[in-house]
N, CA, C and O atoms as CSV, one atom per row, in Angstrom:
chain,resi,resn,atom,element,x,y,z
A,1,MET,N,N,153.295,3.399,-149.910
A,1,MET,CA,C,152.813,4.757,-149.980
A,1,MET,C,C,151.934,4.893,-151.229
A,1,MET,O,O,152.286,4.400,-152.300
A,2,LYS,N,N,150.812,5.551,-151.082
A,2,LYS,CA,C,149.887,5.748,-152.199
A,2,LYS,C,C,150.314,6.947,-153.034
A,2,LYS,O,O,151.000,7.845,-152.547
A,3,LEU,N,N,149.899,6.949,-154.299
A,3,LEU,CA,C,150.274,8.035,-155.208
A,3,LEU,C,C,149.771,9.390,-154.717
A,3,LEU,O,O,150.474,10.392,-154.846
A,4,LYS,N,N,148.564,9.431,-154.158
A,4,LYS,CA,C,148.053,10.712,-153.673
A,4,LYS,C,C,148.876,11.223,-152.492
A,4,LYS,O,O,148.981,12.432,-152.286
A,5,ASP,N,N,149.465,10.302,-151.711
A,5,ASP,CA,C,150.350,10.704,-150.614
A,5,ASP,C,C,151.639,11.324,-151.163
A,5,ASP,O,O,152.136,12.314,-150.626
A,6,LEU,N,N,152.170,10.737,-152.232
A,6,LEU,CA,C,153.373,11.283,-152.868
A,6,LEU,C,C,153.108,12.692,-153.397
A,6,LEU,O,O,153.935,13.588,-153.230
A,7,LEU,N,N,151.953,12.882,-154.035
A,7,LEU,CA,C,151.609,14.205,-154.563
A,7,LEU,C,C,151.481,15.210,-153.429
A,7,LEU,O,O,151.947,16.341,-153.564
A,8,LYS,N,N,150.865,14.834,-152.317
A,8,LYS,CA,C,150.695,15.740,-151.178
A,8,LYS,C,C,152.052,16.141,-150.596
A,8,LYS,O,O,152.261,17.306,-150.260
A,9,ILE,N,N,152.963,15.193,-150.477
A,9,ILE,CA,C,154.307,15.492,-149.965
A,9,ILE,C,C,154.993,16.505,-150.880
A,9,ILE,O,O,155.559,17.490,-150.407
A,10,ALA,N,N,154.942,16.263,-152.184
A,10,ALA,CA,C,155.573,17.175,-153.147
A,10,ALA,C,C,154.885,18.533,-153.131
A,10,ALA,O,O,155.554,19.566,-153.176
A,11,GLU,N,N,153.573,18.545,-153.070
A,11,GLU,CA,C,152.826,19.811,-153.047
A,11,GLU,C,C,153.204,20.642,-151.827
A,11,GLU,O,O,153.410,21.850,-151.943
A,12,ASP,N,N,153.296,20.013,-150.665
A,12,ASP,CA,C,153.698,20.728,-149.443
A,12,ASP,C,C,155.095,21.329,-149.587
A,12,ASP,O,O,155.349,22.441,-149.125
A,13,GLU,N,N,155.987,20.594,-150.224
A,13,GLU,CA,C,157.372,21.043,-150.390
A,13,GLU,C,C,157.505,22.142,-151.443
A,13,GLU,O,O,158.322,23.050,-151.285
A,14,LEU,N,N,156.716,22.073,-152.511
A,14,LEU,CA,C,156.884,22.971,-153.657
A,14,LEU,C,C,155.930,24.165,-153.677
A,14,LEU,O,O,156.087,25.056,-154.513
A,15,SER,N,N,154.965,24.202,-152.795
A,15,SER,CA,C,153.925,25.235,-152.870
A,15,SER,C,C,154.479,26.664,-152.797
A,15,SER,O,O,153.882,27.581,-153.361
A,16,ASP,N,N,155.593,26.861,-152.122
A,16,ASP,CA,C,156.183,28.205,-152.025
A,16,ASP,C,C,156.861,28.658,-153.321
A,16,ASP,O,O,157.232,29.825,-153.442
A,17,LEU,N,N,157.027,27.763,-154.282
A,17,LEU,CA,C,157.670,28.124,-155.547
A,17,LEU,C,C,156.713,28.826,-156.509
A,17,LEU,O,O,157.141,29.348,-157.539
A,18,SER,N,N,155.428,28.841,-156.178
A,18,SER,CA,C,154.443,29.469,-157.056
A,18,SER,C,C,153.695,30.562,-156.312
A,18,SER,O,O,153.329,30.398,-155.148
A,19,THR,N,N,153.469,31.686,-156.996
A,19,THR,CA,C,152.679,32.774,-156.418
A,19,THR,C,C,151.243,32.732,-156.918
A,19,THR,O,O,150.444,33.612,-156.596
A,20,VAL,N,N,150.914,31.717,-157.702
A,20,VAL,CA,C,149.569,31.551,-158.235
A,20,VAL,C,C,148.662,31.044,-157.117
A,20,VAL,O,O,149.066,30.180,-156.339
A,21,SER,N,N,147.439,31.573,-157.029
A,21,SER,CA,C,146.538,31.173,-155.944
A,21,SER,C,C,146.134,29.702,-156.025
A,21,SER,O,O,145.949,29.059,-154.992
A,22,ASN,N,N,145.997,29.163,-157.228
A,22,ASN,CA,C,145.713,27.737,-157.402
A,22,ASN,C,C,146.734,27.163,-158.376
A,22,ASN,O,O,146.493,27.163,-159.583
A,23,PRO,N,N,147.877,26.668,-157.876
A,23,PRO,CA,C,148.940,26.196,-158.766
A,23,PRO,C,C,148.613,24.915,-159.541
A,23,PRO,O,O,149.376,24.529,-160.427
A,24,ASP,N,N,147.501,24.252,-159.228
A,24,ASP,CA,C,147.047,23.073,-159.969
A,24,ASP,C,C,148.144,22.006,-160.060
A,24,ASP,O,O,148.592,21.652,-161.151
A,25,PHE,N,N,148.566,21.504,-158.902
A,25,PHE,CA,C,149.593,20.460,-158.855
A,25,PHE,C,C,149.065,19.182,-159.497
A,25,PHE,O,O,147.917,18.793,-159.282
A,26,ARG,N,N,149.924,18.532,-160.292
A,26,ARG,CA,C,149.573,17.270,-160.952
A,26,ARG,C,C,150.741,16.301,-160.853
A,26,ARG,O,O,151.896,16.672,-161.062
A,27,LEU,N,N,150.421,15.058,-160.533
A,27,LEU,CA,C,151.423,14.005,-160.539
A,27,LEU,C,C,151.545,13.498,-161.968
A,27,LEU,O,O,150.593,12.936,-162.510
A,28,GLU,N,N,152.698,13.690,-162.578
A,28,GLU,CA,C,152.898,13.344,-163.986
A,28,GLU,C,C,153.555,11.980,-164.172
A,28,GLU,O,O,153.323,11.304,-165.174
A,29,GLN,N,N,154.381,11.576,-163.195
A,29,GLN,CA,C,155.143,10.332,-163.331
A,29,GLN,C,C,155.556,9.864,-161.941
A,29,GLN,O,O,155.851,10.686,-161.072
A,30,ALA,N,N,155.579,8.563,-161.725
A,30,ALA,CA,C,156.040,8.007,-160.448
A,30,ALA,C,C,156.777,6.701,-160.714
A,30,ALA,O,O,156.284,5.831,-161.431
A,31,VAL,N,N,157.969,6.575,-160.124
A,31,VAL,CA,C,158.774,5.367,-160.282
A,31,VAL,C,C,159.257,4.940,-158.895
A,31,VAL,O,O,159.879,5.721,-158.174
A,32,LYS,N,N,158.965,3.705,-158.540
A,32,LYS,CA,C,159.438,3.146,-157.271
A,32,LYS,C,C,160.898,2.757,-157.425
A,32,LYS,O,O,161.271,2.085,-158.386
A,33,THR,N,N,161.727,3.183,-156.473
A,33,THR,CA,C,163.148,2.855,-156.480
A,33,THR,C,C,163.484,2.055,-155.216
A,33,THR,O,O,162.624,1.848,-154.360
A,34,ASP,N,N,164.723,1.615,-155.109
A,34,ASP,CA,C,165.153,0.878,-153.917
A,34,ASP,C,C,165.076,1.740,-152.659
A,34,ASP,O,O,164.839,1.226,-151.566
A,35,SER,N,N,165.277,3.044,-152.813
A,35,SER,CA,C,165.315,3.924,-151.643
A,35,SER,C,C,164.020,4.714,-151.433
A,35,SER,O,O,163.925,5.477,-150.472
A,36,GLY,N,N,163.035,4.552,-152.295
A,36,GLY,CA,C,161.789,5.296,-152.140
A,36,GLY,C,C,161.092,5.495,-153.478
A,36,GLY,O,O,160.806,4.531,-154.188
A,37,TRP,N,N,160.820,6.752,-153.815
A,37,TRP,CA,C,160.118,7.093,-155.051
A,37,TRP,C,C,160.791,8.261,-155.752
A,37,TRP,O,O,161.339,9.149,-155.100
A,38,GLU,N,N,160.752,8.263,-157.069
A,38,GLU,CA,C,161.101,9.423,-157.879
A,38,GLU,C,C,159.840,9.791,-158.636
A,38,GLU,O,O,159.299,8.987,-159.395
A,39,ILE,N,N,159.378,11.018,-158.421
A,39,ILE,CA,C,158.148,11.453,-159.066
A,39,ILE,C,C,158.394,12.737,-159.838
A,39,ILE,O,O,159.327,13.483,-159.540
A,40,VAL,N,N,157.560,12.988,-160.821
A,40,VAL,CA,C,157.572,14.249,-161.547
A,40,VAL,C,C,156.230,14.912,-161.278
A,40,VAL,O,O,155.170,14.313,-161.458
A,41,VAL,N,N,156.304,16.167,-160.842
A,41,VAL,CA,C,155.120,16.947,-160.509
A,41,VAL,C,C,155.124,18.201,-161.376
A,41,VAL,O,O,156.168,18.817,-161.587
A,42,SER,N,N,153.942,18.576,-161.878
A,42,SER,CA,C,153.836,19.826,-162.611
A,42,SER,C,C,152.908,20.767,-161.845
A,42,SER,O,O,152.026,20.335,-161.103
A,43,PHE,N,N,153.136,22.077,-162.050
A,43,PHE,CA,C,152.283,23.078,-161.422
A,43,PHE,C,C,152.416,24.393,-162.176
A,43,PHE,O,O,153.340,24.587,-162.967
A,44,LEU,N,N,151.474,25.289,-161.915
A,44,LEU,CA,C,151.448,26.571,-162.613
A,44,LEU,C,C,152.218,27.636,-161.852
A,44,LEU,O,O,152.189,27.688,-160.622
A,45,VAL,N,N,152.906,28.483,-162.604
A,45,VAL,CA,C,153.557,29.693,-162.080
A,45,VAL,C,C,153.194,30.829,-163.025
A,45,VAL,O,O,152.714,30.603,-164.136
A,46,GLU,N,N,153.430,32.041,-162.570
A,46,GLU,CA,C,153.205,33.178,-163.451
A,46,GLU,C,C,154.214,33.127,-164.590
A,46,GLU,O,O,155.396,32.865,-164.371
A,47,ASN,N,N,153.749,33.375,-165.785
A,47,ASN,CA,C,154.603,33.322,-166.970
A,47,ASN,C,C,155.478,34.577,-167.023
A,47,ASN,O,O,154.956,35.684,-167.163
A,48,PRO,N,N,156.790,34.422,-166.914
A,48,PRO,CA,C,157.669,35.588,-166.966
A,48,PRO,C,C,157.808,36.149,-168.385
A,48,PRO,O,O,158.332,37.249,-168.560
A,49,ASN,N,N,157.355,35.425,-169.376
A,49,ASN,CA,C,157.469,35.837,-170.775
A,49,ASN,C,C,156.107,36.158,-171.377
A,49,ASN,O,O,155.778,35.698,-172.470
A,50,LYS,N,N,155.321,36.949,-170.658
A,50,LYS,CA,C,153.990,37.301,-171.140
A,50,LYS,C,C,154.096,38.121,-172.413
A,50,LYS,O,O,154.973,38.977,-172.529
A,51,PRO,N,N,153.213,37.868,-173.367
A,51,PRO,CA,C,153.221,38.676,-174.596
A,51,PRO,C,C,152.904,40.144,-174.263
A,51,PRO,O,O,152.083,40.424,-173.390
A,52,SER,N,N,153.544,41.044,-174.946
A,52,SER,CA,C,153.330,42.470,-174.672
A,52,SER,C,C,152.687,43.174,-175.864
A,52,SER,O,O,153.025,44.318,-176.167
A,53,ASN,N,N,151.768,42.498,-176.534
A,53,ASN,CA,C,151.072,43.143,-177.640
A,53,ASN,C,C,149.612,43.389,-177.256
A,53,ASN,O,O,149.150,42.841,-176.255
A,54,PRO,N,N,148.889,44.179,-178.005
A,54,PRO,CA,C,147.519,44.527,-177.641
A,54,PRO,C,C,146.566,43.329,-177.590
A,54,PRO,O,O,145.525,43.399,-176.937
A,55,PHE,N,N,146.905,42.255,-178.256
A,55,PHE,CA,C,146.030,41.094,-178.281
A,55,PHE,C,C,146.296,40.131,-177.127
A,55,PHE,O,O,145.620,39.108,-177.017
A,56,ALA,N,N,147.245,40.428,-176.282
A,56,ALA,CA,C,147.596,39.549,-175.176
A,56,ALA,C,C,146.418,39.336,-174.231
A,56,ALA,O,O,146.274,38.256,-173.656
A,57,ALA,N,N,145.582,40.343,-174.066
A,57,ALA,CA,C,144.423,40.213,-173.183
A,57,ALA,C,C,143.439,39.165,-173.692
A,57,ALA,O,O,142.647,38.631,-172.916
A,58,LEU,N,N,143.481,38.870,-174.978
A,58,LEU,CA,C,142.582,37.870,-175.551
A,58,LEU,C,C,143.058,36.444,-175.278
A,58,LEU,O,O,142.309,35.495,-175.508
A,59,ALA,N,N,144.275,36.279,-174.796
A,59,ALA,CA,C,144.842,34.952,-174.547
A,59,ALA,C,C,145.310,34.833,-173.099
A,59,ALA,O,O,146.511,34.858,-172.832
A,60,PRO,N,N,144.345,34.701,-172.139
A,60,PRO,CA,C,144.742,34.623,-170.731
A,60,PRO,C,C,145.582,33.400,-170.397
A,60,PRO,O,O,146.214,33.356,-169.341
A,61,ALA,N,N,145.601,32.403,-171.282
A,61,ALA,CA,C,146.417,31.211,-171.027
A,61,ALA,C,C,147.896,31.551,-170.953
A,61,ALA,O,O,148.663,30.823,-170.323
A,62,PHE,N,N,148.311,32.639,-171.583
A,62,PHE,CA,C,149.713,33.040,-171.537
A,62,PHE,C,C,150.094,33.664,-170.199
A,62,PHE,O,O,151.266,33.944,-169.946
A,63,GLN,N,N,149.105,33.878,-169.352
A,63,GLN,CA,C,149.369,34.465,-168.042
A,63,GLN,C,C,150.140,33.479,-167.157
A,63,GLN,O,O,150.889,33.890,-166.271
A,64,PHE,N,N,149.953,32.180,-167.400
A,64,PHE,CA,C,150.581,31.146,-166.585
A,64,PHE,C,C,151.437,30.216,-167.432
A,64,PHE,O,O,151.263,30.099,-168.645
A,65,GLU,N,N,152.360,29.567,-166.756
A,65,GLU,CA,C,153.226,28.586,-167.404
A,65,GLU,C,C,153.258,27.347,-166.513
A,65,GLU,O,O,153.348,27.470,-165.292
A,66,ARG,N,N,153.187,26.166,-167.102
A,66,ARG,CA,C,153.271,24.922,-166.330
A,66,ARG,C,C,154.734,24.483,-166.307
A,66,ARG,O,O,155.360,24.310,-167.353
A,67,ILE,N,N,155.268,24.307,-165.096
A,67,ILE,CA,C,156.638,23.837,-164.959
A,67,ILE,C,C,156.632,22.449,-164.314
A,67,ILE,O,O,155.659,22.047,-163.676
A,68,TYR,N,N,157.718,21.743,-164.492
A,68,TYR,CA,C,157.839,20.357,-164.035
A,68,TYR,C,C,159.057,20.240,-163.129
A,68,TYR,O,O,160.115,20.801,-163.414
A,69,LYS,N,N,158.895,19.511,-162.044
A,69,LYS,CA,C,159.997,19.249,-161.120
A,69,LYS,C,C,160.040,17.757,-160.811
A,69,LYS,O,O,159.006,17.110,-160.647
A,70,LYS,N,N,161.238,17.235,-160.738
A,70,LYS,CA,C,161.441,15.847,-160.332
A,70,LYS,C,C,161.772,15.862,-158.843
A,70,LYS,O,O,162.654,16.600,-158.402
A,71,VAL,N,N,161.063,15.046,-158.078
A,71,VAL,CA,C,161.226,15.011,-156.629
A,71,VAL,C,C,161.556,13.580,-156.210
A,71,VAL,O,O,160.895,12.628,-156.626
A,72,SER,N,N,162.578,13.449,-155.387
A,72,SER,CA,C,162.947,12.154,-154.821
A,72,SER,C,C,162.411,12.108,-153.393
A,72,SER,O,O,162.709,12.983,-152.581
A,73,ILE,N,N,161.615,11.076,-153.093
A,73,ILE,CA,C,161.013,10.921,-151.767
A,73,ILE,C,C,161.487,9.595,-151.196
A,73,ILE,O,O,161.310,8.543,-151.811
A,74,ASN,N,N,162.093,9.654,-150.009
A,74,ASN,CA,C,162.628,8.429,-149.420
A,74,ASN,C,C,161.505,7.579,-148.809
A,74,ASN,O,O,160.347,7.996,-148.788
A,75,SER,N,N,161.849,6.407,-148.324
A,75,SER,CA,C,160.842,5.465,-147.810
A,75,SER,C,C,160.152,5.965,-146.538
A,75,SER,O,O,159.116,5.431,-146.144
A,76,GLU,N,N,160.724,6.990,-145.896
A,76,GLU,CA,C,160.097,7.588,-144.707
A,76,GLU,C,C,159.134,8.716,-145.073
A,76,GLU,O,O,158.524,9.322,-144.192
A,77,GLY,N,N,158.997,8.999,-146.368
A,77,GLY,CA,C,158.090,10.053,-146.813
A,77,GLY,C,C,158.688,11.445,-146.767
A,77,GLY,O,O,157.958,12.435,-146.744
A,78,GLU,N,N,160.006,11.528,-146.752
A,78,GLU,CA,C,160.700,12.815,-146.714
A,78,GLU,C,C,161.285,13.117,-148.088
A,78,GLU,O,O,161.735,12.217,-148.796
A,79,VAL,N,N,161.271,14.398,-148.454
A,79,VAL,CA,C,161.872,14.805,-149.719
A,79,VAL,C,C,163.382,14.709,-149.582
A,79,VAL,O,O,163.979,15.352,-148.719
A,80,ALA,N,N,163.995,13.899,-150.439
A,80,ALA,CA,C,165.438,13.690,-150.398
A,80,ALA,C,C,166.150,14.458,-151.505
A,80,ALA,O,O,167.371,14.609,-151.464
A,81,GLY,N,N,165.400,14.946,-152.495
A,81,GLY,CA,C,166.021,15.692,-153.581
A,81,GLY,C,C,164.984,16.369,-154.452
A,81,GLY,O,O,163.859,15.891,-154.597
A,82,LEU,N,N,165.384,17.488,-155.027
A,82,LEU,CA,C,164.550,18.245,-155.956
A,82,LEU,C,C,165.406,18.557,-157.167
A,82,LEU,O,O,166.511,19.082,-157.028
A,83,PHE,N,N,164.907,18.240,-158.358
A,83,PHE,CA,C,165.705,18.343,-159.564
A,83,PHE,C,C,164.955,19.118,-160.638
A,83,PHE,O,O,163.728,19.054,-160.720
A,84,ILE,N,N,165.697,19.845,-161.455
A,84,ILE,CA,C,165.113,20.465,-162.644
A,84,ILE,C,C,164.691,19.345,-163.565
A,84,ILE,O,O,165.423,18.372,-163.750
A,85,TYR,N,N,163.521,19.478,-164.139
A,85,TYR,CA,C,163.023,18.448,-165.026
A,85,TYR,C,C,162.641,19.090,-166.357
A,85,TYR,O,O,161.815,20.001,-166.394
A,86,ASN,N,N,163.234,18.621,-167.437
A,86,ASN,CA,C,162.931,19.130,-168.755
A,86,ASN,C,C,161.918,18.189,-169.410
A,86,ASN,O,O,162.214,17.015,-169.632
A,87,ASN,N,N,160.744,18.692,-169.715
A,87,ASN,CA,C,159.692,17.839,-170.262
A,87,ASN,C,C,159.730,17.764,-171.786
A,87,ASN,O,O,158.784,17.266,-172.397
A,88,ASN,N,N,160.774,18.236,-172.395
A,88,ASN,CA,C,160.880,18.158,-173.868
A,88,ASN,C,C,161.496,16.867,-174.301
A,88,ASN,O,O,161.661,16.633,-175.498
């Protein structure tokens, strides 16, 4: 399976988790395992902790937050698991 195929599988599975019109999915990490692949995908969501000061409009980057998810994909190309991923 090619890396772009892994990203497409994860994107199809995770696209409903974001209300952003262009979530900008990115493949951050991929590891081949005995049963398939474990990948880390990042994407944008609306930032629930937007600044509430008058200068917030000057920093549109705070409108979105990039989150990371670890996805397990089996050898048949099916999502076998979705995990919280801490990128710190």
